[in-house]
mmJSON file of the N, C-alpha and C atoms, coordinates in Angstrom:
{"data_MODEL":{"atom_site":{
"group_PDB":["ATOM","ATOM","ATOM","ATOM","ATOM","ATOM","ATOM","ATOM","ATOM","ATOM","ATOM","ATOM","ATOM","ATOM","ATOM","ATOM","ATOM","ATOM","ATOM","ATOM","ATOM","ATOM","ATOM","ATOM","ATOM","ATOM","ATOM","ATOM","ATOM","ATOM","ATOM","ATOM","ATOM","ATOM","ATOM","ATOM","ATOM","ATOM","ATOM","ATOM","ATOM","ATOM","ATOM","ATOM","ATOM","ATOM","ATOM","ATOM","ATOM","ATOM","ATOM","ATOM","ATOM","ATOM","ATOM","ATOM","ATOM","ATOM","ATOM","ATOM","ATOM","ATOM","ATOM","ATOM","ATOM","ATOM","ATOM","ATOM","ATOM","ATOM","ATOM","ATOM","ATOM","ATOM","ATOM","ATOM","ATOM","ATOM","ATOM","ATOM","ATOM","ATOM","ATOM","ATOM","ATOM","ATOM","ATOM","ATOM","ATOM","ATOM","ATOM","ATOM","ATOM","ATOM","ATOM","ATOM","ATOM","ATOM","ATOM","ATOM","ATOM","ATOM","ATOM","ATOM","ATOM","ATOM","ATOM","ATOM","ATOM","ATOM","ATOM","ATOM","ATOM","ATOM","ATOM","ATOM","ATOM","ATOM","ATOM","ATOM","ATOM","ATOM","ATOM","ATOM","ATOM","ATOM","ATOM","ATOM","ATOM","ATOM","ATOM","ATOM","ATOM","ATOM","ATOM","ATOM","ATOM","ATOM","ATOM","ATOM","ATOM","ATOM","ATOM","ATOM","ATOM","ATOM","ATOM","ATOM","ATOM","ATOM","ATOM","ATOM","ATOM","ATOM","ATOM","ATOM","ATOM","ATOM","ATOM","ATOM","ATOM","ATOM","ATOM","ATOM","ATOM","ATOM","ATOM","ATOM","ATOM","ATOM","ATOM","ATOM","ATOM","ATOM","ATOM","ATOM","ATOM","ATOM","ATOM","ATOM","ATOM","ATOM","ATOM","ATOM","ATOM","ATOM","ATOM","ATOM","ATOM","ATOM","ATOM","ATOM","ATOM","ATOM","ATOM","ATOM","ATOM","ATOM","ATOM","ATOM","ATOM"],
"id":[1,2,3,4,5,6,7,8,9,10,11,12,13,14,15,16,17,18,19,20,21,22,23,24,25,26,27,28,29,30,31,32,33,34,35,36,37,38,39,40,41,42,43,44,45,46,47,48,49,50,51,52,53,54,55,56,57,58,59,60,61,62,63,64,65,66,67,68,69,70,71,72,73,74,75,76,77,78,79,80,81,82,83,84,85,86,87,88,89,90,91,92,93,94,95,96,97,98,99,100,101,102,103,104,105,106,107,108,109,110,111,112,113,114,115,116,117,118,119,120,121,122,123,124,125,126,127,128,129,130,131,132,133,134,135,136,137,138,139,140,141,142,143,144,145,146,147,148,149,150,151,152,153,154,155,156,157,158,159,160,161,162,163,164,165,166,167,168,169,170,171,172,173,174,175,176,177,178,179,180,181,182,183,184,185,186,187,188,189,190,191,192,193,194,195,196,197,198,199,200,201],
"type_symbol":["N","C","C","N","C","C","N","C","C","N","C","C","N","C","C","N","C","C","N","C","C","N","C","C","N","C","C","N","C","C","N","C","C","N","C","C","N","C","C","N","C","C","N","C","C","N","C","C","N","C","C","N","C","C","N","C","C","N","C","C","N","C","C","N","C","C","N","C","C","N","C","C","N","C","C","N","C","C","N","C","C","N","C","C","N","C","C","N","C","C","N","C","C","N","C","C","N","C","C","N","C","C","N","C","C","N","C","C","N","C","C","N","C","C","N","C","C","N","C","C","N","C","C","N","C","C","N","C","C","N","C","C","N","C","C","N","C","C","N","C","C","N","C","C","N","C","C","N","C","C","N","C","C","N","C","C","N","C","C","N","C","C","N","C","C","N","C","C","N","C","C","N","C","C","N","C","C","N","C","C","N","C","C","N","C","C","N","C","C","N","C","C","N","C","C","N","C","C","N","C","C"],
"label_atom_id":["N","CA","C","N","CA","C","N","CA","C","N","CA","C","N","CA","C","N","CA","C","N","CA","C","N","CA","C","N","CA","C","N","CA","C","N","CA","C","N","CA","C","N","CA","C","N","CA","C","N","CA","C","N","CA","C","N","CA","C","N","CA","C","N","CA","C","N","CA","C","N","CA","C","N","CA","C","N","CA","C","N","CA","C","N","CA","C","N","CA","C","N","CA","C","N","CA","C","N","CA","C","N","CA","C","N","CA","C","N","CA","C","N","CA","C","N","CA","C","N","CA","C","N","CA","C","N","CA","C","N","CA","C","N","CA","C","N","CA","C","N","CA","C","N","CA","C","N","CA","C","N","CA","C","N","CA","C","N","CA","C","N","CA","C","N","CA","C","N","CA","C","N","CA","C","N","CA","C","N","CA","C","N","CA","C","N","CA","C","N","CA","C","N","CA","C","N","CA","C","N","CA","C","N","CA","C","N","CA","C","N","CA","C","N","CA","C","N","CA","C","N","CA","C","N","CA","C","N","CA","C","N","CA","C"],
"label_alt_id":[null,null,null,null,null,null,null,null,null,null,null,null,null,null,null,null,null,null,null,null,null,null,null,null,null,null,null,null,null,null,null,null,null,null,null,null,null,null,null,null,null,null,null,null,null,null,null,null,null,null,null,null,null,null,null,null,null,null,null,null,null,null,null,null,null,null,null,null,null,null,null,null,null,null,null,null,null,null,null,null,null,null,null,null,null,null,null,null,null,null,null,null,null,null,null,null,null,null,null,null,null,null,null,null,null,null,null,null,null,null,null,null,null,null,null,null,null,null,null,null,null,null,null,null,null,null,null,null,null,null,null,null,null,null,null,null,null,null,null,null,null,null,null,null,null,null,null,null,null,null,null,null,null,null,null,null,null,null,null,null,null,null,null,null,null,null,null,null,null,null,null,null,null,null,null,null,null,null,null,null,null,null,null,null,null,null,null,null,null,null,null,null,null,null,null,null,null,null,null,null,null],
"label_comp_id":["MET","MET","MET","GLU","GLU","GLU","VAL","VAL","VAL","ILE","ILE","ILE","THR","THR","THR","ILE","ILE","ILE","HIS","HIS","HIS","PRO","PRO","PRO","GLU","GLU","GLU","SER","SER","SER","LYS","LYS","LYS","GLU","GLU","GLU","GLN","GLN","GLN","THR","THR","THR","LYS","LYS","LYS","ALA","ALA","ALA","PHE","PHE","PHE","GLU","GLU","GLU","VAL","VAL","VAL","LEU","LEU","LEU","ALA","ALA","ALA","LYS","LYS","LYS","ALA","ALA","ALA","PHE","PHE","PHE","ASN","ASN","ASN","ILE","ILE","ILE","PRO","PRO","PRO","PHE","PHE","PHE","LYS","LYS","LYS","LYS","LYS","LYS","VAL","VAL","VAL","LYS","LYS","LYS","LYS","LYS","LYS","GLU","GLU","GLU","SER","SER","SER","SER","SER","SER","TYR","TYR","TYR","ASP","ASP","ASP","ALA","ALA","ALA","ALA","ALA","ALA","PHE","PHE","PHE","VAL","VAL","VAL","ALA","ALA","ALA","ARG","ARG","ARG","ILE","ILE","ILE","ARG","ARG","ARG","ARG","ARG","ARG","GLY","GLY","GLY","GLU","GLU","GLU","LYS","LYS","LYS","ALA","ALA","ALA","ALA","ALA","ALA","LYS","LYS","LYS","VAL","VAL","VAL","GLY","GLY","GLY","LYS","LYS","LYS","GLY","GLY","GLY","LEU","LEU","LEU","ASN","ASN","ASN","VAL","VAL","VAL","ASP","ASP","ASP","MET","MET","MET","ASP","ASP","ASP","HIS","HIS","HIS","LEU","LEU","LEU","TRP","TRP","TRP","LYS","LYS","LYS"],
"label_asym_id":["A","A","A","A","A","A","A","A","A","A","A","A","A","A","A","A","A","A","A","A","A","A","A","A","A","A","A","A","A","A","A","A","A","A","A","A","A","A","A","A","A","A","A","A","A","A","A","A","A","A","A","A","A","A","A","A","A","A","A","A","A","A","A","A","A","A","A","A","A","A","A","A","A","A","A","A","A","A","A","A","A","A","A","A","A","A","A","A","A","A","A","A","A","A","A","A","A","A","A","A","A","A","A","A","A","A","A","A","A","A","A","A","A","A","A","A","A","A","A","A","A","A","A","A","A","A","A","A","A","A","A","A","A","A","A","A","A","A","A","A","A","A","A","A","A","A","A","A","A","A","A","A","A","A","A","A","A","A","A","A","A","A","A","A","A","A","A","A","A","A","A","A","A","A","A","A","A","A","A","A","A","A","A","A","A","A","A","A","A","A","A","A","A","A","A","A","A","A","A","A","A"],
"label_entity_id":["1","1","1","1","1","1","1","1","1","1","1","1","1","1","1","1","1","1","1","1","1","1","1","1","1","1","1","1","1","1","1","1","1","1","1","1","1","1","1","1","1","1","1","1","1","1","1","1","1","1","1","1","1","1","1","1","1","1","1","1","1","1","1","1","1","1","1","1","1","1","1","1","1","1","1","1","1","1","1","1","1","1","1","1","1","1","1","1","1","1","1","1","1","1","1","1","1","1","1","1","1","1","1","1","1","1","1","1","1","1","1","1","1","1","1","1","1","1","1","1","1","1","1","1","1","1","1","1","1","1","1","1","1","1","1","1","1","1","1","1","1","1","1","1","1","1","1","1","1","1","1","1","1","1","1","1","1","1","1","1","1","1","1","1","1","1","1","1","1","1","1","1","1","1","1","1","1","1","1","1","1","1","1","1","1","1","1","1","1","1","1","1","1","1","1","1","1","1","1","1","1"],
"label_seq_id":[1,1,1,2,2,2,3,3,3,4,4,4,5,5,5,6,6,6,7,7,7,8,8,8,9,9,9,10,10,10,11,11,11,12,12,12,13,13,13,14,14,14,15,15,15,16,16,16,17,17,17,18,18,18,19,19,19,20,20,20,21,21,21,22,22,22,23,23,23,24,24,24,25,25,25,26,26,26,27,27,27,28,28,28,29,29,29,30,30,30,31,31,31,32,32,32,33,33,33,34,34,34,35,35,35,36,36,36,37,37,37,38,38,38,39,39,39,40,40,40,41,41,41,42,42,42,43,43,43,44,44,44,45,45,45,46,46,46,47,47,47,48,48,48,49,49,49,50,50,50,51,51,51,52,52,52,53,53,53,54,54,54,55,55,55,56,56,56,57,57,57,58,58,58,59,59,59,60,60,60,61,61,61,62,62,62,63,63,63,64,64,64,65,65,65,66,66,66,67,67,67],
"pdbx_PDB_ins_code":[null,null,null,null,null,null,null,null,null,null,null,null,null,null,null,null,null,null,null,null,null,null,null,null,null,null,null,null,null,null,null,null,null,null,null,null,null,null,null,null,null,null,null,null,null,null,null,null,null,null,null,null,null,null,null,null,null,null,null,null,null,null,null,null,null,null,null,null,null,null,null,null,null,null,null,null,null,null,null,null,null,null,null,null,null,null,null,null,null,null,null,null,null,null,null,null,null,null,null,null,null,null,null,null,null,null,null,null,null,null,null,null,null,null,null,null,null,null,null,null,null,null,null,null,null,null,null,null,null,null,null,null,null,null,null,null,null,null,null,null,null,null,null,null,null,null,null,null,null,null,null,null,null,null,null,null,null,null,null,null,null,null,null,null,null,null,null,null,null,null,null,null,null,null,null,null,null,null,null,null,null,null,null,null,null,null,null,null,null,null,null,null,null,null,null,null,null,null,null,null,null],
"Cartn_x":[117.872,116.857,116.671,116.356,116.114,114.668,114.193,112.866,113.042,112.391,112.448,111.04,110.89,109.609,109.647,108.665,108.586,107.364,107.373,106.269,105.873,105.107,104.699,103.767,103.887,103.084,101.897,101.757,100.636,100.326,99.176,98.796,99.725,100.21,101.124,102.429,102.937,104.162,103.937,102.785,102.463,102.423,101.74,101.629,103.013,103.853,105.197,106.018,105.915,106.64,106.147,104.832,104.277,104.79,104.816,105.298,106.769,107.569,108.996,109.22,108.512,108.668,108.261,107.176,106.748,107.773,108.368,109.36,110.582,110.953,112.113,111.722,110.465,109.952,110.22,109.984,110.156,108.773,108.579,107.272,107.069,105.852,105.534,104.127,103.864,102.556,102.118,100.902,100.354,99.575,99.856,99.175,98.602,97.298,96.673,96.935,97.327,97.593,96.263,96.066,94.842,94.957,93.865,93.832,93.954,94.644,94.777,93.61,92.683,91.529,90.326,89.476,88.244,87.328,86.716,85.88,84.699,84.108,82.98,83.432,84.603,85.157,85.393,85.966,86.232,84.914,83.898,82.595,81.999,82.128,81.605,82.336,83.633,84.419,83.991,83.83,83.424,82.028,81.099,79.764,79.854,80.707,80.892,81.486,82.423,83.012,81.974,81.128,80.074,79.075,78.709,77.767,78.345,79.61,80.252,80.268,80.446,80.478,79.14,78.046,76.724,76.226,77.076,76.727,76.078,76.032,75.451,76.57,76.961,78.042,77.879,78.797,78.755,80.052,79.939,81.114,81.267,82.444,82.715,83.739,83.409,84.331,85.455,86.677,87.813,88.027,87.608,87.752,86.832,85.71,84.75,84.7,85.689,85.707,85.747,86.519,86.703,85.837,84.929,84.065,82.749],
"Cartn_y":[132.992,131.992,131.186,129.911,129.027,128.547,128.129,127.541,126.097,125.209,123.78,123.33,122.681,122.152,120.637,120.099,118.649,118.151,116.886,116.286,114.979,115.059,113.838,113.014,111.702,110.804,110.219,110.567,110.066,111.034,110.83,111.667,111.419,110.19,109.859,110.64,110.751,111.514,113.0,113.502,114.901,115.147,114.27,114.408,114.313,113.384,113.23,114.5,115.117,116.354,117.465,117.557,118.593,118.436,117.211,116.964,117.354,116.966,117.292,118.811,119.488,120.937,121.647,121.201,121.811,121.563,120.356,120.032,120.94,121.331,122.205,123.673,123.989,125.363,125.959,125.155,125.603,125.977,127.219,127.589,126.936,126.526,125.924,126.317,126.203,126.547,125.423,124.946,123.908,124.58,124.185,124.709,123.533,123.543,122.454,122.632,121.543,121.562,121.461,122.362,122.337,121.301,120.655,119.648,120.313,119.656,120.184,119.748,118.962,118.483,119.384,119.469,120.221,119.573,120.363,119.844,119.03,119.458,118.714,117.347,117.271,115.997,115.054,115.566,114.75,114.243,115.095,114.695,113.558,113.629,112.556,111.246,111.304,110.101,109.492,110.32,109.832,109.197,109.808,109.217,107.852,107.736,106.458,105.401,105.794,104.85,104.35,105.272,104.872,103.937,104.24,103.4,102.003,101.915,100.617,99.789,100.442,99.725,99.065,99.685,99.107,98.248,97.977,97.07,97.71,99.012,99.705,100.094,99.158,99.426,98.576,98.706,97.97,97.203,95.888,95.06,94.827,95.072,94.902,93.796,92.81,91.715,92.256,92.153,92.732,92.076,90.828,90.157,90.744,91.327,91.876,93.411,94.008,95.45,96.163,95.646,96.324,95.755,94.911,94.319,95.033],
"Cartn_z":[21.148,21.361,20.086,20.256,19.121,19.144,17.997,17.883,17.454,18.178,17.853,17.514,16.374,15.96,16.118,16.807,16.958,16.203,15.842,15.116,15.803,16.894,17.581,16.692,16.81,15.985,16.739,18.016,18.795,19.928,20.538,21.67,22.854,22.984,24.074,23.951,22.72,22.507,22.802,22.416,22.695,24.194,24.911,26.36,27.02,26.554,27.117,26.92,25.732,25.489,26.406,26.569,27.436,28.865,29.365,30.725,30.841,29.85,29.855,29.808,28.945,28.814,30.099,30.712,31.976,33.078,33.086,34.118,34.017,32.818,32.61,32.471,32.746,32.627,31.249,30.219,28.837,28.294,27.909,27.352,25.987,25.737,24.434,24.04,22.751,22.215,21.291,21.489,20.623,19.488,18.261,17.089,16.332,16.133,15.395,13.909,13.271,11.842,11.093,10.172,9.383,8.281,8.002,6.955,5.587,4.682,3.331,2.446,3.031,2.279,2.514,1.516,1.613,2.655,3.518,4.602,4.072,2.962,2.385,1.898,1.319,0.852,2.027,3.099,4.286,4.871,4.905,5.432,4.604,3.281,2.419,2.663,2.84,3.114,4.445,5.458,6.781,6.735,5.976,5.824,5.163,4.159,3.48,4.391,5.229,6.179,7.169,7.669,8.606,7.931,6.691,5.964,5.746,5.435,5.208,6.489,7.636,8.911,9.232,8.808,9.089,7.929,6.964,5.872,4.673,4.619,3.468,2.523,1.714,0.779,-0.46,-1.363,-2.604,-2.75,-2.927,-3.156,-4.652,-5.153,-6.576,-6.725,-7.545,-7.818,-8.699,-8.224,-8.942,-10.31,-10.472,-11.764,-12.821,-12.4,-13.342,-13.318,-12.719,-12.583,-13.932,-14.872,-16.15,-17.258,-16.915,-17.959,-18.062],
"occupancy":[1.0,1.0,1.0,1.0,1.0,1.0,1.0,1.0,1.0,1.0,1.0,1.0,1.0,1.0,1.0,1.0,1.0,1.0,1.0,1.0,1.0,1.0,1.0,1.0,1.0,1.0,1.0,1.0,1.0,1.0,1.0,1.0,1.0,1.0,1.0,1.0,1.0,1.0,1.0,1.0,1.0,1.0,1.0,1.0,1.0,1.0,1.0,1.0,1.0,1.0,1.0,1.0,1.0,1.0,1.0,1.0,1.0,1.0,1.0,1.0,1.0,1.0,1.0,1.0,1.0,1.0,1.0,1.0,1.0,1.0,1.0,1.0,1.0,1.0,1.0,1.0,1.0,1.0,1.0,1.0,1.0,1.0,1.0,1.0,1.0,1.0,1.0,1.0,1.0,1.0,1.0,1.0,1.0,1.0,1.0,1.0,1.0,1.0,1.0,1.0,1.0,1.0,1.0,1.0,1.0,1.0,1.0,1.0,1.0,1.0,1.0,1.0,1.0,1.0,1.0,1.0,1.0,1.0,1.0,1.0,1.0,1.0,1.0,1.0,1.0,1.0,1.0,1.0,1.0,1.0,1.0,1.0,1.0,1.0,1.0,1.0,1.0,1.0,1.0,1.0,1.0,1.0,1.0,1.0,1.0,1.0,1.0,1.0,1.0,1.0,1.0,1.0,1.0,1.0,1.0,1.0,1.0,1.0,1.0,1.0,1.0,1.0,1.0,1.0,1.0,1.0,1.0,1.0,1.0,1.0,1.0,1.0,1.0,1.0,1.0,1.0,1.0,1.0,1.0,1.0,1.0,1.0,1.0,1.0,1.0,1.0,1.0,1.0,1.0,1.0,1.0,1.0,1.0,1.0,1.0,1.0,1.0,1.0,1.0,1.0,1.0],
"B_iso_or_equiv":[0.0,0.0,0.0,0.0,0.0,0.0,0.0,0.0,0.0,0.0,0.0,0.0,0.0,0.0,0.0,0.0,0.0,0.0,0.0,0.0,0.0,0.0,0.0,0.0,0.0,0.0,0.0,0.0,0.0,0.0,0.0,0.0,0.0,0.0,0.0,0.0,0.0,0.0,0.0,0.0,0.0,0.0,0.0,0.0,0.0,0.0,0.0,0.0,0.0,0.0,0.0,0.0,0.0,0.0,0.0,0.0,0.0,0.0,0.0,0.0,0.0,0.0,0.0,0.0,0.0,0.0,0.0,0.0,0.0,0.0,0.0,0.0,0.0,0.0,0.0,0.0,0.0,0.0,0.0,0.0,0.0,0.0,0.0,0.0,0.0,0.0,0.0,0.0,0.0,0.0,0.0,0.0,0.0,0.0,0.0,0.0,0.0,0.0,0.0,0.0,0.0,0.0,0.0,0.0,0.0,0.0,0.0,0.0,0.0,0.0,0.0,0.0,0.0,0.0,0.0,0.0,0.0,0.0,0.0,0.0,0.0,0.0,0.0,0.0,0.0,0.0,0.0,0.0,0.0,0.0,0.0,0.0,0.0,0.0,0.0,0.0,0.0,0.0,0.0,0.0,0.0,0.0,0.0,0.0,0.0,0.0,0.0,0.0,0.0,0.0,0.0,0.0,0.0,0.0,0.0,0.0,0.0,0.0,0.0,0.0,0.0,0.0,0.0,0.0,0.0,0.0,0.0,0.0,0.0,0.0,0.0,0.0,0.0,0.0,0.0,0.0,0.0,0.0,0.0,0.0,0.0,0.0,0.0,0.0,0.0,0.0,0.0,0.0,0.0,0.0,0.0,0.0,0.0,0.0,0.0,0.0,0.0,0.0,0.0,0.0,0.0],
"pdbx_formal_charge":[null,null,null,null,null,null,null,null,null,null,null,null,null,null,null,null,null,null,null,null,null,null,null,null,null,null,null,null,null,null,null,null,null,null,null,null,null,null,null,null,null,null,null,null,null,null,null,null,null,null,null,null,null,null,null,null,null,null,null,null,null,null,null,null,null,null,null,null,null,null,null,null,null,null,null,null,null,null,null,null,null,null,null,null,null,null,null,null,null,null,null,null,null,null,null,null,null,null,null,null,null,null,null,null,null,null,null,null,null,null,null,null,null,null,null,null,null,null,null,null,null,null,null,null,null,null,null,null,null,null,null,null,null,null,null,null,null,null,null,null,null,null,null,null,null,null,null,null,null,null,null,null,null,null,null,null,null,null,null,null,null,null,null,null,null,null,null,null,null,null,null,null,null,null,null,null,null,null,null,null,null,null,null,null,null,null,null,null,null,null,null,null,null,null,null,null,null,null,null,null,null],
"auth_seq_id":[1,1,1,2,2,2,3,3,3,4,4,4,5,5,5,6,6,6,7,7,7,8,8,8,9,9,9,10,10,10,11,11,11,12,12,12,13,13,13,14,14,14,15,15,15,16,16,16,17,17,17,18,18,18,19,19,19,20,20,20,21,21,21,22,22,22,23,23,23,24,24,24,25,25,25,26,26,26,27,27,27,28,28,28,29,29,29,30,30,30,31,31,31,32,32,32,33,33,33,34,34,34,35,35,35,36,36,36,37,37,37,38,38,38,39,39,39,40,40,40,41,41,41,42,42,42,43,43,43,44,44,44,45,45,45,46,46,46,47,47,47,48,48,48,49,49,49,50,50,50,51,51,51,52,52,52,53,53,53,54,54,54,55,55,55,56,56,56,57,57,57,58,58,58,59,59,59,60,60,60,61,61,61,62,62,62,63,63,63,64,64,64,65,65,65,66,66,66,67,67,67],
"auth_comp_id":["MET","MET","MET","GLU","GLU","GLU","VAL","VAL","VAL","ILE","ILE","ILE","THR","THR","THR","ILE","ILE","ILE","HIS","HIS","HIS","PRO","PRO","PRO","GLU","GLU","GLU","SER","SER","SER","LYS","LYS","LYS","GLU","GLU","GLU","GLN","GLN","GLN","THR","THR","THR","LYS","LYS","LYS","ALA","ALA","ALA","PHE","PHE","PHE","GLU","GLU","GLU","VAL","VAL","VAL","LEU","LEU","LEU","ALA","ALA","ALA","LYS","LYS","LYS","ALA","ALA","ALA","PHE","PHE","PHE","ASN","ASN","ASN","ILE","ILE","ILE","PRO","PRO","PRO","PHE","PHE","PHE","LYS","LYS","LYS","LYS","LYS","LYS","VAL","VAL","VAL","LYS","LYS","LYS","LYS","LYS","LYS","GLU","GLU","GLU","SER","SER","SER","SER","SER","SER","TYR","TYR","TYR","ASP","ASP","ASP","ALA","ALA","ALA","ALA","ALA","ALA","PHE","PHE","PHE","VAL","VAL","VAL","ALA","ALA","ALA","ARG","ARG","ARG","ILE","ILE","ILE","ARG","ARG","ARG","ARG","ARG","ARG","GLY","GLY","GLY","GLU","GLU","GLU","LYS","LYS","LYS","ALA","ALA","ALA","ALA","ALA","ALA","LYS","LYS","LYS","VAL","VAL","VAL","GLY","GLY","GLY","LYS","LYS","LYS","GLY","GLY","GLY","LEU","LEU","LEU","ASN","ASN","ASN","VAL","VAL","VAL","ASP","ASP","ASP","MET","MET","MET","ASP","ASP","ASP","HIS","HIS","HIS","LEU","LEU","LEU","TRP","TRP","TRP","LYS","LYS","LYS"],
"auth_asym_id":["A","A","A","A","A","A","A","A","A","A","A","A","A","A","A","A","A","A","A","A","A","A","A","A","A","A","A","A","A","A","A","A","A","A","A","A","A","A","A","A","A","A","A","A","A","A","A","A","A","A","A","A","A","A","A","A","A","A","A","A","A","A","A","A","A","A","A","A","A","A","A","A","A","A","A","A","A","A","A","A","A","A","A","A","A","A","A","A","A","A","A","A","A","A","A","A","A","A","A","A","A","A","A","A","A","A","A","A","A","A","A","A","A","A","A","A","A","A","A","A","A","A","A","A","A","A","A","A","A","A","A","A","A","A","A","A","A","A","A","A","A","A","A","A","A","A","A","A","A","A","A","A","A","A","A","A","A","A","A","A","A","A","A","A","A","A","A","A","A","A","A","A","A","A","A","A","A","A","A","A","A","A","A","A","A","A","A","A","A","A","A","A","A","A","A","A","A","A","A","A","A"],
"auth_atom_id":["N","CA","C","N","CA","C","N","CA","C","N","CA","C","N","CA","C","N","CA","C","N","CA","C","N","CA","C","N","CA","C","N","CA","C","N","CA","C","N","CA","C","N","CA","C","N","CA","C","N","CA","C","N","CA","C","N","CA","C","N","CA","C","N","CA","C","N","CA","C","N","CA","C","N","CA","C","N","CA","C","N","CA","C","N","CA","C","N","CA","C","N","CA","C","N","CA","C","N","CA","C","N","CA","C","N","CA","C","N","CA","C","N","CA","C","N","CA","C","N","CA","C","N","CA","C","N","CA","C","N","CA","C","N","CA","C","N","CA","C","N","CA","C","N","CA","C","N","CA","C","N","CA","C","N","CA","C","N","CA","C","N","CA","C","N","CA","C","N","CA","C","N","CA","C","N","CA","C","N","CA","C","N","CA","C","N","CA","C","N","CA","C","N","CA","C","N","CA","C","N","CA","C","N","CA","C","N","CA","C","N","CA","C","N","CA","C","N","CA","C","N","CA","C","N","CA","C","N","CA","C","N","CA","C"],
"pdbx_PDB_model_num":[1,1,1,1,1,1,1,1,1,1,1,1,1,1,1,1,1,1,1,1,1,1,1,1,1,1,1,1,1,1,1,1,1,1,1,1,1,1,1,1,1,1,1,1,1,1,1,1,1,1,1,1,1,1,1,1,1,1,1,1,1,1,1,1,1,1,1,1,1,1,1,1,1,1,1,1,1,1,1,1,1,1,1,1,1,1,1,1,1,1,1,1,1,1,1,1,1,1,1,1,1,1,1,1,1,1,1,1,1,1,1,1,1,1,1,1,1,1,1,1,1,1,1,1,1,1,1,1,1,1,1,1,1,1,1,1,1,1,1,1,1,1,1,1,1,1,1,1,1,1,1,1,1,1,1,1,1,1,1,1,1,1,1,1,1,1,1,1,1,1,1,1,1,1,1,1,1,1,1,1,1,1,1,1,1,1,1,1,1,1,1,1,1,1,1,1,1,1,1,1,1]
}}}
């Protein structure tokens, strides 16, 4: 027996593989990849993204960044 690892780049590709594997009666197992980033760090980034979307952010003029 061989093991094949696939790396789908979208949910559509994942779904297509699942349909194909089921059609050929090939057993498969989905394993979620864990993030290599700290959960607290990711949460802070997400909060910042949400704040920026509602206009709560800081714009820095790139010409005066180092002054």
